[in-house]
PDB file with SEQRES, HELIX, SHEET and CRYST1 records, atoms N, CA, C and O in Angstrom:
SEQRES   1 A   76  MET THR ALA LEU TYR ARG SER PRO ALA THR LYS SER ASP          
SEQRES   2 A   76  ILE VAL LYS HIS LEU VAL TYR PRO VAL PRO ASP PRO ALA          
SEQRES   3 A   76  LEU PRO LEU LEU ARG VAL HIS LEU MET ARG MET ILE GLY          
SEQRES   4 A   76  ARG TYR ALA THR VAL GLY PRO ASN ALA VAL LEU ALA LEU          
SEQRES   5 A   76  ALA ARG GLU GLY TYR ARG SER ARG ALA ALA ASN LEU LYS          
SEQRES   6 A   76  ASP LEU VAL GLY MET ALA ALA PHE PRO GLY PHE                  
HELIX    1 AA1 ALA A    9  ILE A   14  5                                   6    
HELIX    2 AA2 LEU A   64  ALA A   72  1                                   9    
SHEET    1 AA1 3 TYR A   5  ARG A   6  0                                        
SHEET    2 AA1 3 ALA A  42  VAL A  44 -1                                        
SHEET    3 AA1 3 LEU A  34  ARG A  36 -1                                        
CRYST1    1.000    1.000    1.000  90.00  90.00  90.00 P 1           1          
ATOM      1  N   MET A   1      -7.308 -31.806  -9.064  1.00  0.00           N  
ATOM      2  CA  MET A   1      -8.018 -32.876  -9.720  1.00  0.00           C  
ATOM      3  C   MET A   1      -7.081 -34.073  -9.863  1.00  0.00           C  
ATOM      4  O   MET A   1      -5.886 -33.910 -10.110  1.00  0.00           O  
ATOM      5  N   THR A   2      -7.606 -35.217  -9.714  1.00  0.00           N  
ATOM      6  CA  THR A   2      -6.824 -36.441  -9.793  1.00  0.00           C  
ATOM      7  C   THR A   2      -6.786 -36.948 -11.226  1.00  0.00           C  
ATOM      8  O   THR A   2      -7.810 -36.995 -11.907  1.00  0.00           O  
ATOM      9  N   ALA A   3      -5.610 -37.323 -11.671  1.00  0.00           N  
ATOM     10  CA  ALA A   3      -5.462 -37.941 -12.993  1.00  0.00           C  
ATOM     11  C   ALA A   3      -4.758 -39.269 -12.791  1.00  0.00           C  
ATOM     12  O   ALA A   3      -3.554 -39.306 -12.536  1.00  0.00           O  
ATOM     13  N   LEU A   4      -5.489 -40.338 -12.903  1.00  0.00           N  
ATOM     14  CA  LEU A   4      -4.937 -41.660 -12.666  1.00  0.00           C  
ATOM     15  C   LEU A   4      -5.464 -42.592 -13.747  1.00  0.00           C  
ATOM     16  O   LEU A   4      -6.672 -42.667 -13.975  1.00  0.00           O  
ATOM     17  N   TYR A   5      -4.578 -43.286 -14.398  1.00  0.00           N  
ATOM     18  CA  TYR A   5      -4.944 -44.172 -15.489  1.00  0.00           C  
ATOM     19  C   TYR A   5      -4.509 -45.601 -15.174  1.00  0.00           C  
ATOM     20  O   TYR A   5      -3.492 -45.817 -14.515  1.00  0.00           O  
ATOM     21  N   ARG A   6      -5.268 -46.550 -15.639  1.00  0.00           N  
ATOM     22  CA  ARG A   6      -4.959 -47.953 -15.444  1.00  0.00           C  
ATOM     23  C   ARG A   6      -4.278 -48.465 -16.712  1.00  0.00           C  
ATOM     24  O   ARG A   6      -4.756 -48.231 -17.822  1.00  0.00           O  
ATOM     25  N   SER A   7      -3.163 -49.163 -16.537  1.00  0.00           N  
ATOM     26  CA  SER A   7      -2.449 -49.697 -17.691  1.00  0.00           C  
ATOM     27  C   SER A   7      -3.226 -50.871 -18.284  1.00  0.00           C  
ATOM     28  O   SER A   7      -4.015 -51.507 -17.586  1.00  0.00           O  
ATOM     29  N   PRO A   8      -3.007 -51.163 -19.569  1.00  0.00           N  
ATOM     30  CA  PRO A   8      -3.654 -52.339 -20.157  1.00  0.00           C  
ATOM     31  C   PRO A   8      -3.185 -53.608 -19.442  1.00  0.00           C  
ATOM     32  O   PRO A   8      -2.056 -53.671 -18.955  1.00  0.00           O  
ATOM     33  N   ALA A   9      -4.044 -54.601 -19.382  1.00  0.00           N  
ATOM     34  CA  ALA A   9      -3.722 -55.852 -18.691  1.00  0.00           C  
ATOM     35  C   ALA A   9      -2.460 -56.499 -19.248  1.00  0.00           C  
ATOM     36  O   ALA A   9      -1.730 -57.157 -18.508  1.00  0.00           O  
ATOM     37  N   THR A  10      -2.195 -56.325 -20.524  1.00  0.00           N  
ATOM     38  CA  THR A  10      -1.007 -56.928 -21.137  1.00  0.00           C  
ATOM     39  C   THR A  10       0.283 -56.268 -20.679  1.00  0.00           C  
ATOM     40  O   THR A  10       1.357 -56.845 -20.853  1.00  0.00           O  
ATOM     41  N   LYS A  11       0.209 -55.076 -20.099  1.00  0.00           N  
ATOM     42  CA  LYS A  11       1.408 -54.340 -19.668  1.00  0.00           C  
ATOM     43  C   LYS A  11       1.563 -54.278 -18.156  1.00  0.00           C  
ATOM     44  O   LYS A  11       2.550 -53.724 -17.671  1.00  0.00           O  
ATOM     45  N   SER A  12       0.636 -54.819 -17.408  1.00  0.00           N  
ATOM     46  CA  SER A  12       0.680 -54.715 -15.944  1.00  0.00           C  
ATOM     47  C   SER A  12       1.886 -55.401 -15.321  1.00  0.00           C  
ATOM     48  O   SER A  12       2.333 -54.991 -14.250  1.00  0.00           O  
ATOM     49  N   ASP A  13       2.421 -56.425 -15.955  1.00  0.00           N  
ATOM     50  CA  ASP A  13       3.552 -57.156 -15.382  1.00  0.00           C  
ATOM     51  C   ASP A  13       4.877 -56.402 -15.450  1.00  0.00           C  
ATOM     52  O   ASP A  13       5.851 -56.833 -14.833  1.00  0.00           O  
ATOM     53  N   ILE A  14       4.943 -55.291 -16.182  1.00  0.00           N  
ATOM     54  CA  ILE A  14       6.209 -54.554 -16.262  1.00  0.00           C  
ATOM     55  C   ILE A  14       6.489 -53.757 -14.995  1.00  0.00           C  
ATOM     56  O   ILE A  14       7.623 -53.334 -14.773  1.00  0.00           O  
ATOM     57  N   VAL A  15       5.473 -53.544 -14.160  1.00  0.00           N  
ATOM     58  CA  VAL A  15       5.626 -52.789 -12.919  1.00  0.00           C  
ATOM     59  C   VAL A  15       5.586 -53.775 -11.755  1.00  0.00           C  
ATOM     60  O   VAL A  15       4.563 -54.413 -11.507  1.00  0.00           O  
ATOM     61  N   LYS A  16       6.706 -53.896 -11.045  1.00  0.00           N  
ATOM     62  CA  LYS A  16       6.785 -54.817  -9.897  1.00  0.00           C  
ATOM     63  C   LYS A  16       6.645 -54.087  -8.563  1.00  0.00           C  
ATOM     64  O   LYS A  16       6.307 -54.709  -7.556  1.00  0.00           O  
ATOM     65  N   HIS A  17       6.902 -52.762  -8.539  1.00  0.00           N  
ATOM     66  CA  HIS A  17       6.803 -51.961  -7.324  1.00  0.00           C  
ATOM     67  C   HIS A  17       6.661 -50.504  -7.741  1.00  0.00           C  
ATOM     68  O   HIS A  17       6.563 -50.212  -8.933  1.00  0.00           O  
ATOM     69  N   LEU A  18       6.648 -49.596  -6.787  1.00  0.00           N  
ATOM     70  CA  LEU A  18       6.499 -48.167  -7.094  1.00  0.00           C  
ATOM     71  C   LEU A  18       7.647 -47.674  -7.970  1.00  0.00           C  
ATOM     72  O   LEU A  18       8.800 -48.046  -7.752  1.00  0.00           O  
ATOM     73  N   VAL A  19       7.336 -46.845  -8.951  1.00  0.00           N  
ATOM     74  CA  VAL A  19       8.344 -46.247  -9.815  1.00  0.00           C  
ATOM     75  C   VAL A  19       8.077 -44.744  -9.845  1.00  0.00           C  
ATOM     76  O   VAL A  19       7.042 -44.297 -10.340  1.00  0.00           O  
ATOM     77  N   TYR A  20       9.023 -43.969  -9.308  1.00  0.00           N  
ATOM     78  CA  TYR A  20       8.905 -42.515  -9.268  1.00  0.00           C  
ATOM     79  C   TYR A  20      10.009 -41.876 -10.094  1.00  0.00           C  
ATOM     80  O   TYR A  20      11.101 -42.435 -10.195  1.00  0.00           O  
ATOM     81  N   PRO A  21       9.746 -40.708 -10.694  1.00  0.00           N  
ATOM     82  CA  PRO A  21      10.808 -40.005 -11.416  1.00  0.00           C  
ATOM     83  C   PRO A  21      11.810 -39.399 -10.431  1.00  0.00           C  
ATOM     84  O   PRO A  21      11.500 -39.211  -9.254  1.00  0.00           O  
ATOM     85  N   VAL A  22      12.992 -39.102 -10.914  1.00  0.00           N  
ATOM     86  CA  VAL A  22      14.003 -38.446 -10.083  1.00  0.00           C  
ATOM     87  C   VAL A  22      13.511 -37.044  -9.748  1.00  0.00           C  
ATOM     88  O   VAL A  22      13.095 -36.314 -10.648  1.00  0.00           O  
ATOM     89  N   PRO A  23      13.547 -36.645  -8.466  1.00  0.00           N  
ATOM     90  CA  PRO A  23      13.062 -35.313  -8.086  1.00  0.00           C  
ATOM     91  C   PRO A  23      13.886 -34.198  -8.712  1.00  0.00           C  
ATOM     92  O   PRO A  23      15.095 -34.332  -8.903  1.00  0.00           O  
ATOM     93  N   ASP A  24      13.224 -33.114  -9.023  1.00  0.00           N  
ATOM     94  CA  ASP A  24      13.875 -31.919  -9.552  1.00  0.00           C  
ATOM     95  C   ASP A  24      13.588 -30.774  -8.587  1.00  0.00           C  
ATOM     96  O   ASP A  24      12.445 -30.324  -8.518  1.00  0.00           O  
ATOM     97  N   PRO A  25      14.587 -30.279  -7.831  1.00  0.00           N  
ATOM     98  CA  PRO A  25      14.352 -29.220  -6.849  1.00  0.00           C  
ATOM     99  C   PRO A  25      13.767 -27.948  -7.463  1.00  0.00           C  
ATOM    100  O   PRO A  25      13.093 -27.185  -6.772  1.00  0.00           O  
ATOM    101  N   ALA A  26      14.014 -27.716  -8.738  1.00  0.00           N  
ATOM    102  CA  ALA A  26      13.476 -26.521  -9.389  1.00  0.00           C  
ATOM    103  C   ALA A  26      11.976 -26.664  -9.663  1.00  0.00           C  
ATOM    104  O   ALA A  26      11.286 -25.665  -9.866  1.00  0.00           O  
ATOM    105  N   LEU A  27      11.478 -27.880  -9.670  1.00  0.00           N  
ATOM    106  CA  LEU A  27      10.064 -28.123  -9.956  1.00  0.00           C  
ATOM    107  C   LEU A  27       9.558 -29.229  -9.026  1.00  0.00           C  
ATOM    108  O   LEU A  27       9.426 -30.380  -9.442  1.00  0.00           O  
ATOM    109  N   PRO A  28       9.273 -28.875  -7.756  1.00  0.00           N  
ATOM    110  CA  PRO A  28       8.928 -29.905  -6.771  1.00  0.00           C  
ATOM    111  C   PRO A  28       7.464 -30.350  -6.814  1.00  0.00           C  
ATOM    112  O   PRO A  28       6.825 -30.482  -5.771  1.00  0.00           O  
ATOM    113  N   LEU A  29       6.946 -30.574  -7.987  1.00  0.00           N  
ATOM    114  CA  LEU A  29       5.565 -31.034  -8.117  1.00  0.00           C  
ATOM    115  C   LEU A  29       5.544 -32.538  -8.346  1.00  0.00           C  
ATOM    116  O   LEU A  29       6.536 -33.132  -8.770  1.00  0.00           O  
ATOM    117  N   LEU A  30       4.414 -33.133  -8.063  1.00  0.00           N  
ATOM    118  CA  LEU A  30       4.256 -34.560  -8.294  1.00  0.00           C  
ATOM    119  C   LEU A  30       4.177 -34.810  -9.788  1.00  0.00           C  
ATOM    120  O   LEU A  30       3.363 -34.205 -10.484  1.00  0.00           O  
ATOM    121  N   ARG A  31       5.020 -35.698 -10.275  1.00  0.00           N  
ATOM    122  CA  ARG A  31       5.011 -36.013 -11.706  1.00  0.00           C  
ATOM    123  C   ARG A  31       4.501 -37.432 -11.903  1.00  0.00           C  
ATOM    124  O   ARG A  31       4.120 -38.106 -10.946  1.00  0.00           O  
ATOM    125  N   VAL A  32       4.497 -37.869 -13.131  1.00  0.00           N  
ATOM    126  CA  VAL A  32       3.955 -39.180 -13.460  1.00  0.00           C  
ATOM    127  C   VAL A  32       4.748 -40.284 -12.763  1.00  0.00           C  
ATOM    128  O   VAL A  32       5.979 -40.272 -12.769  1.00  0.00           O  
ATOM    129  N   HIS A  33       4.053 -41.214 -12.178  1.00  0.00           N  
ATOM    130  CA  HIS A  33       4.676 -42.365 -11.538  1.00  0.00           C  
ATOM    131  C   HIS A  33       3.817 -43.600 -11.792  1.00  0.00           C  
ATOM    132  O   HIS A  33       2.656 -43.496 -12.187  1.00  0.00           O  
ATOM    133  N   LEU A  34       4.405 -44.759 -11.560  1.00  0.00           N  
ATOM    134  CA  LEU A  34       3.733 -46.033 -11.780  1.00  0.00           C  
ATOM    135  C   LEU A  34       3.574 -46.757 -10.450  1.00  0.00           C  
ATOM    136  O   LEU A  34       4.468 -46.722  -9.605  1.00  0.00           O  
ATOM    137  N   MET A  35       2.436 -47.411 -10.270  1.00  0.00           N  
ATOM    138  CA  MET A  35       2.189 -48.140  -9.033  1.00  0.00           C  
ATOM    139  C   MET A  35       1.597 -49.505  -9.350  1.00  0.00           C  
ATOM    140  O   MET A  35       0.727 -49.632 -10.211  1.00  0.00           O  
ATOM    141  N   ARG A  36       2.064 -50.499  -8.663  1.00  0.00           N  
ATOM    142  CA  ARG A  36       1.484 -51.844  -8.749  1.00  0.00           C  
ATOM    143  C   ARG A  36       0.405 -51.923  -7.672  1.00  0.00           C  
ATOM    144  O   ARG A  36       0.681 -51.660  -6.502  1.00  0.00           O  
ATOM    145  N   MET A  37      -0.796 -52.276  -8.048  1.00  0.00           N  
ATOM    146  CA  MET A  37      -1.918 -52.295  -7.112  1.00  0.00           C  
ATOM    147  C   MET A  37      -2.167 -53.710  -6.587  1.00  0.00           C  
ATOM    148  O   MET A  37      -1.635 -54.683  -7.121  1.00  0.00           O  
ATOM    149  N   ILE A  38      -2.962 -53.808  -5.562  1.00  0.00           N  
ATOM    150  CA  ILE A  38      -3.271 -55.093  -4.942  1.00  0.00           C  
ATOM    151  C   ILE A  38      -3.952 -56.042  -5.927  1.00  0.00           C  
ATOM    152  O   ILE A  38      -3.781 -57.257  -5.825  1.00  0.00           O  
ATOM    153  N   GLY A  39      -4.717 -55.510  -6.875  1.00  0.00           N  
ATOM    154  CA  GLY A  39      -5.408 -56.339  -7.849  1.00  0.00           C  
ATOM    155  C   GLY A  39      -4.513 -56.813  -8.981  1.00  0.00           C  
ATOM    156  O   GLY A  39      -5.005 -57.324  -9.987  1.00  0.00           O  
ATOM    157  N   ARG A  40      -3.207 -56.650  -8.829  1.00  0.00           N  
ATOM    158  CA  ARG A  40      -2.179 -57.084  -9.793  1.00  0.00           C  
ATOM    159  C   ARG A  40      -2.221 -56.304 -11.107  1.00  0.00           C  
ATOM    160  O   ARG A  40      -1.773 -56.806 -12.138  1.00  0.00           O  
ATOM    161  N   TYR A  41      -2.747 -55.098 -11.080  1.00  0.00           N  
ATOM    162  CA  TYR A  41      -2.705 -54.228 -12.247  1.00  0.00           C  
ATOM    163  C   TYR A  41      -1.866 -53.009 -11.896  1.00  0.00           C  
ATOM    164  O   TYR A  41      -1.587 -52.760 -10.723  1.00  0.00           O  
ATOM    165  N   ALA A  42      -1.472 -52.263 -12.892  1.00  0.00           N  
ATOM    166  CA  ALA A  42      -0.636 -51.083 -12.672  1.00  0.00           C  
ATOM    167  C   ALA A  42      -1.437 -49.820 -12.963  1.00  0.00           C  
ATOM    168  O   ALA A  42      -2.278 -49.793 -13.862  1.00  0.00           O  
ATOM    169  N   THR A  43      -1.160 -48.775 -12.185  1.00  0.00           N  
ATOM    170  CA  THR A  43      -1.756 -47.473 -12.473  1.00  0.00           C  
ATOM    171  C   THR A  43      -0.647 -46.514 -12.858  1.00  0.00           C  
ATOM    172  O   THR A  43       0.497 -46.661 -12.428  1.00  0.00           O  
ATOM    173  N   VAL A  44      -0.995 -45.540 -13.667  1.00  0.00           N  
ATOM    174  CA  VAL A  44      -0.043 -44.561 -14.186  1.00  0.00           C  
ATOM    175  C   VAL A  44      -0.604 -43.175 -13.937  1.00  0.00           C  
ATOM    176  O   VAL A  44      -1.764 -42.905 -14.246  1.00  0.00           O  
ATOM    177  N   GLY A  45       0.218 -42.292 -13.376  1.00  0.00           N  
ATOM    178  CA  GLY A  45      -0.193 -40.905 -13.264  1.00  0.00           C  
ATOM    179  C   GLY A  45      -0.090 -40.357 -11.860  1.00  0.00           C  
ATOM    180  O   GLY A  45       0.074 -41.111 -10.901  1.00  0.00           O  
ATOM    181  N   PRO A  46      -0.186 -39.054 -11.737  1.00  0.00           N  
ATOM    182  CA  PRO A  46      -0.240 -38.456 -10.401  1.00  0.00           C  
ATOM    183  C   PRO A  46      -1.595 -38.761  -9.795  1.00  0.00           C  
ATOM    184  O   PRO A  46      -2.617 -38.698 -10.478  1.00  0.00           O  
ATOM    185  N   ASN A  47      -1.604 -39.087  -8.528  1.00  0.00           N  
ATOM    186  CA  ASN A  47      -2.864 -39.359  -7.857  1.00  0.00           C  
ATOM    187  C   ASN A  47      -3.002 -38.478  -6.623  1.00  0.00           C  
ATOM    188  O   ASN A  47      -3.571 -38.890  -5.612  1.00  0.00           O  
ATOM    189  N   ALA A  48      -2.480 -37.269  -6.717  1.00  0.00           N  
ATOM    190  CA  ALA A  48      -2.542 -36.335  -5.601  1.00  0.00           C  
ATOM    191  C   ALA A  48      -3.623 -35.294  -5.864  1.00  0.00           C  
ATOM    192  O   ALA A  48      -3.946 -34.984  -7.011  1.00  0.00           O  
ATOM    193  N   VAL A  49      -4.162 -34.772  -4.796  1.00  0.00           N  
ATOM    194  CA  VAL A  49      -5.158 -33.719  -4.882  1.00  0.00           C  
ATOM    195  C   VAL A  49      -4.591 -32.510  -4.147  1.00  0.00           C  
ATOM    196  O   VAL A  49      -4.070 -32.647  -3.039  1.00  0.00           O  
ATOM    197  N   LEU A  50      -4.686 -31.343  -4.745  1.00  0.00           N  
ATOM    198  CA  LEU A  50      -4.197 -30.121  -4.117  1.00  0.00           C  
ATOM    199  C   LEU A  50      -5.001 -29.843  -2.858  1.00  0.00           C  
ATOM    200  O   LEU A  50      -6.225 -29.727  -2.909  1.00  0.00           O  
ATOM    201  N   ALA A  51      -4.314 -29.737  -1.730  1.00  0.00           N  
ATOM    202  CA  ALA A  51      -4.978 -29.459  -0.460  1.00  0.00           C  
ATOM    203  C   ALA A  51      -4.976 -27.962  -0.208  1.00  0.00           C  
ATOM    204  O   ALA A  51      -3.978 -27.288  -0.463  1.00  0.00           O  
ATOM    205  N   LEU A  52      -6.069 -27.449   0.281  1.00  0.00           N  
ATOM    206  CA  LEU A  52      -6.187 -26.016   0.559  1.00  0.00           C  
ATOM    207  C   LEU A  52      -5.908 -25.691   2.022  1.00  0.00           C  
ATOM    208  O   LEU A  52      -6.040 -24.545   2.452  1.00  0.00           O  
ATOM    209  N   ALA A  53      -5.521 -26.719   2.783  1.00  0.00           N  
ATOM    210  CA  ALA A  53      -5.155 -26.545   4.187  1.00  0.00           C  
ATOM    211  C   ALA A  53      -4.276 -27.727   4.592  1.00  0.00           C  
ATOM    212  O   ALA A  53      -4.462 -28.841   4.102  1.00  0.00           O  
ATOM    213  N   ARG A  54      -3.324 -27.483   5.482  1.00  0.00           N  
ATOM    214  CA  ARG A  54      -2.424 -28.551   5.923  1.00  0.00           C  
ATOM    215  C   ARG A  54      -3.180 -29.672   6.616  1.00  0.00           C  
ATOM    216  O   ARG A  54      -2.864 -30.847   6.425  1.00  0.00           O  
ATOM    217  N   GLU A  55      -4.165 -29.321   7.413  1.00  0.00           N  
ATOM    218  CA  GLU A  55      -4.953 -30.314   8.147  1.00  0.00           C  
ATOM    219  C   GLU A  55      -6.380 -30.339   7.613  1.00  0.00           C  
ATOM    220  O   GLU A  55      -7.319 -30.594   8.367  1.00  0.00           O  
ATOM    221  N   GLY A  56      -6.552 -30.077   6.323  1.00  0.00           N  
ATOM    222  CA  GLY A  56      -7.883 -30.020   5.730  1.00  0.00           C  
ATOM    223  C   GLY A  56      -8.328 -31.379   5.229  1.00  0.00           C  
ATOM    224  O   GLY A  56      -8.034 -31.752   4.094  1.00  0.00           O  
ATOM    225  N   TYR A  57      -9.021 -32.106   6.051  1.00  0.00           N  
ATOM    226  CA  TYR A  57      -9.434 -33.458   5.695  1.00  0.00           C  
ATOM    227  C   TYR A  57     -10.799 -33.496   5.006  1.00  0.00           C  
ATOM    228  O   TYR A  57     -11.159 -34.501   4.393  1.00  0.00           O  
ATOM    229  N   ARG A  58     -11.543 -32.420   5.105  1.00  0.00           N  
ATOM    230  CA  ARG A  58     -12.819 -32.338   4.387  1.00  0.00           C  
ATOM    231  C   ARG A  58     -12.575 -31.738   3.016  1.00  0.00           C  
ATOM    232  O   ARG A  58     -11.584 -31.031   2.827  1.00  0.00           O  
ATOM    233  N   SER A  59     -13.433 -31.994   2.070  1.00  0.00           N  
ATOM    234  CA  SER A  59     -13.220 -31.543   0.696  1.00  0.00           C  
ATOM    235  C   SER A  59     -13.224 -30.026   0.560  1.00  0.00           C  
ATOM    236  O   SER A  59     -12.573 -29.498  -0.341  1.00  0.00           O  
ATOM    237  N   ARG A  60     -13.927 -29.320   1.412  1.00  0.00           N  
ATOM    238  CA  ARG A  60     -13.997 -27.850   1.293  1.00  0.00           C  
ATOM    239  C   ARG A  60     -13.189 -27.126   2.361  1.00  0.00           C  
ATOM    240  O   ARG A  60     -13.323 -25.912   2.511  1.00  0.00           O  
ATOM    241  N   ALA A  61     -12.370 -27.831   3.091  1.00  0.00           N  
ATOM    242  CA  ALA A  61     -11.572 -27.206   4.143  1.00  0.00           C  
ATOM    243  C   ALA A  61     -10.489 -26.331   3.516  1.00  0.00           C  
ATOM    244  O   ALA A  61      -9.788 -26.761   2.600  1.00  0.00           O  
ATOM    245  N   ALA A  62     -10.358 -25.111   4.011  1.00  0.00           N  
ATOM    246  CA  ALA A  62      -9.341 -24.192   3.503  1.00  0.00           C  
ATOM    247  C   ALA A  62      -8.792 -23.376   4.663  1.00  0.00           C  
ATOM    248  O   ALA A  62      -9.494 -23.116   5.640  1.00  0.00           O  
ATOM    249  N   ASN A  63      -7.531 -22.975   4.547  1.00  0.00           N  
ATOM    250  CA  ASN A  63      -6.872 -22.161   5.556  1.00  0.00           C  
ATOM    251  C   ASN A  63      -6.143 -21.053   4.808  1.00  0.00           C  
ATOM    252  O   ASN A  63      -5.258 -21.329   3.998  1.00  0.00           O  
ATOM    253  N   LEU A  64      -6.508 -19.804   5.073  1.00  0.00           N  
ATOM    254  CA  LEU A  64      -5.951 -18.667   4.345  1.00  0.00           C  
ATOM    255  C   LEU A  64      -4.431 -18.582   4.492  1.00  0.00           C  
ATOM    256  O   LEU A  64      -3.730 -18.311   3.517  1.00  0.00           O  
ATOM    257  N   LYS A  65      -3.921 -18.810   5.694  1.00  0.00           N  
ATOM    258  CA  LYS A  65      -2.468 -18.762   5.917  1.00  0.00           C  
ATOM    259  C   LYS A  65      -1.749 -19.812   5.064  1.00  0.00           C  
ATOM    260  O   LYS A  65      -0.717 -19.518   4.461  1.00  0.00           O  
ATOM    261  N   ASP A  66      -2.286 -21.027   5.012  1.00  0.00           N  
ATOM    262  CA  ASP A  66      -1.683 -22.087   4.202  1.00  0.00           C  
ATOM    263  C   ASP A  66      -1.769 -21.760   2.709  1.00  0.00           C  
ATOM    264  O   ASP A  66      -0.823 -22.020   1.965  1.00  0.00           O  
ATOM    265  N   LEU A  67      -2.889 -21.197   2.269  1.00  0.00           N  
ATOM    266  CA  LEU A  67      -3.049 -20.823   0.861  1.00  0.00           C  
ATOM    267  C   LEU A  67      -2.055 -19.751   0.440  1.00  0.00           C  
ATOM    268  O   LEU A  67      -1.474 -19.831  -0.642  1.00  0.00           O  
ATOM    269  N   VAL A  68      -1.855 -18.746   1.292  1.00  0.00           N  
ATOM    270  CA  VAL A  68      -0.902 -17.668   0.986  1.00  0.00           C  
ATOM    271  C   VAL A  68       0.504 -18.234   0.939  1.00  0.00           C  
ATOM    272  O   VAL A  68       1.278 -17.895   0.043  1.00  0.00           O  
ATOM    273  N   GLY A  69       0.845 -19.089   1.888  1.00  0.00           N  
ATOM    274  CA  GLY A  69       2.177 -19.707   1.892  1.00  0.00           C  
ATOM    275  C   GLY A  69       2.430 -20.540   0.649  1.00  0.00           C  
ATOM    276  O   GLY A  69       3.529 -20.515   0.095  1.00  0.00           O  
ATOM    277  N   MET A  70       1.423 -21.277   0.210  1.00  0.00           N  
ATOM    278  CA  MET A  70       1.548 -22.098  -0.981  1.00  0.00           C  
ATOM    279  C   MET A  70       1.705 -21.227  -2.230  1.00  0.00           C  
ATOM    280  O   MET A  70       2.542 -21.510  -3.087  1.00  0.00           O  
ATOM    281  N   ALA A  71       0.902 -20.173  -2.328  1.00  0.00           N  
ATOM    282  CA  ALA A  71       0.964 -19.285  -3.502  1.00  0.00           C  
ATOM    283  C   ALA A  71       2.292 -18.534  -3.553  1.00  0.00           C  
ATOM    284  O   ALA A  71       2.780 -18.216  -4.637  1.00  0.00           O  
ATOM    285  N   ALA A  72       2.884 -18.245  -2.386  1.00  0.00           N  
ATOM    286  CA  ALA A  72       4.151 -17.515  -2.352  1.00  0.00           C  
ATOM    287  C   ALA A  72       5.355 -18.396  -2.627  1.00  0.00           C  
ATOM    288  O   ALA A  72       6.437 -17.888  -2.922  1.00  0.00           O  
ATOM    289  N   PHE A  73       5.185 -19.714  -2.534  1.00  0.00           N  
ATOM    290  CA  PHE A  73       6.299 -20.635  -2.752  1.00  0.00           C  
ATOM    291  C   PHE A  73       6.699 -20.635  -4.228  1.00  0.00           C  
ATOM    292  O   PHE A  73       5.856 -20.892  -5.088  1.00  0.00           O  
ATOM    293  N   PRO A  74       7.970 -20.351  -4.538  1.00  0.00           N  
ATOM    294  CA  PRO A  74       8.398 -20.254  -5.942  1.00  0.00           C  
ATOM    295  C   PRO A  74       8.201 -21.532  -6.753  1.00  0.00           C  
ATOM    296  O   PRO A  74       8.033 -21.463  -7.971  1.00  0.00           O  
ATOM    297  N   GLY A  75       8.219 -22.692  -6.104  1.00  0.00           N  
ATOM    298  CA  GLY A  75       8.039 -23.938  -6.829  1.00  0.00           C  
ATOM    299  C   GLY A  75       6.607 -24.231  -7.219  1.00  0.00           C  
ATOM    300  O   GLY A  75       6.346 -25.143  -8.004  1.00  0.00           O  
ATOM    301  N   PHE A  76       5.675 -23.461  -6.676  1.00  0.00           N  
ATOM    302  CA  PHE A  76       4.274 -23.705  -6.987  1.00  0.00           C  
ATOM    303  C   PHE A  76       3.956 -23.095  -8.319  1.00  0.00           C  
ATOM    304  O   PHE A  76       2.819 -23.182  -8.782  1.00  0.00           O  
TER     305      PHE A  76                                                      
END                                                                             
C-alpha cells in the first residue's frame, strides 16, 4: 500500500531536491523520504508498492519463485 503525504504549502520551500535517509544494510526497506514535485510542493513518505513479481506490471501479477525468494530474504 502506498503512503504518501503532501506537506503544507507553508513548508514546501524547505525541500529543494530529493532527500533520502542513510541506508541501513540491516533493514533494507524504503523509509520516509522527501520529494520536491513539479507543482512546487513537497511530498513526504514512502511511495513504493510491494511487487509480487520482478516483471509484474499488472496489479495482480505474481510469480511464485519471486515470492519465495522475497519471503526468504532476511531483510524482508
